[in-house]
Phi, psi and omega in degrees: 000146183272130181260170174303317186294320186285329172293324179277357182307322174305338178262006186307321183295330178292305180296320184298335178260003190272126180296141178096356176262148184298334181261027182305130177259007185258108187288133184071009180279334183263336186212145177285140178292147185282334176248156186289135179301148182272345178286154174297153182308316186305315188291319177295317182294331184282321179289314173309318181296312182298320173305304181301326176284336172289318178295318178303308183303315182290321172297318175300317185291319173305310178307316186290316174312312182292318180288324182281323193239306190289311183290329174290322175299315176299309177307311179299320183278329183247349182085202178293134181219132186296322177306314184290325177288324179293312177303321175298315185287325178298316184296314181298322182291314176305312178300325173300314181290326183293317180297314175308303183309310186290340180265006185254162163259142185301335182275357174288149190317309197255007179304302179304314183291328180294316182300307185297317181295320166310309181300313187289323174306315190287322181293326173297313184298316178299315185292320169302321174297306183288328182262350182228301180302297183304317177296327174296324176295315179298322182295309187297319181082178175083356182238120177281094184297322184294317184289329170306307179300323177289327179294318187290329176295311184298313187285339176291319177302312179294317179297328176292315173300318181290328178267004179065037180261124179271154173292142176283132177280133183270149181281000000 
């Protein structure tokens, strides 16, 4: 049986790089250091910007994957569904915030706050999918979630190449 976690596996790189998630792979993305860093501010801002840009790319890829594959399949299986409609609104909000972040310098006043809010939006979005949408799809039946997961993995690899995103190396 396909679980929510296995269907969301194509999105694992997204969740593991989102600020505010327990599995965060972004050093410094979820909490400010208690002591002053020893690196010059420019170096810290550069790392912060690289991390935020990676998060933004992965989230844009996540939204595209869901909009191309998951939501059409879910709509076909479930019919009109409030969770799918809400997810589309969440994607639009995230895209707006991503555009703002991408147009900012990391030293600007609201940069950190916007990255943090984007992480909170994403955490909420993923929880709704894993705890509500995927279980509804499992219960309804008629949708091969394993095949959908494979399609999503294939498309994820294509998008990663197109966007120039490398797989995150685990420590």
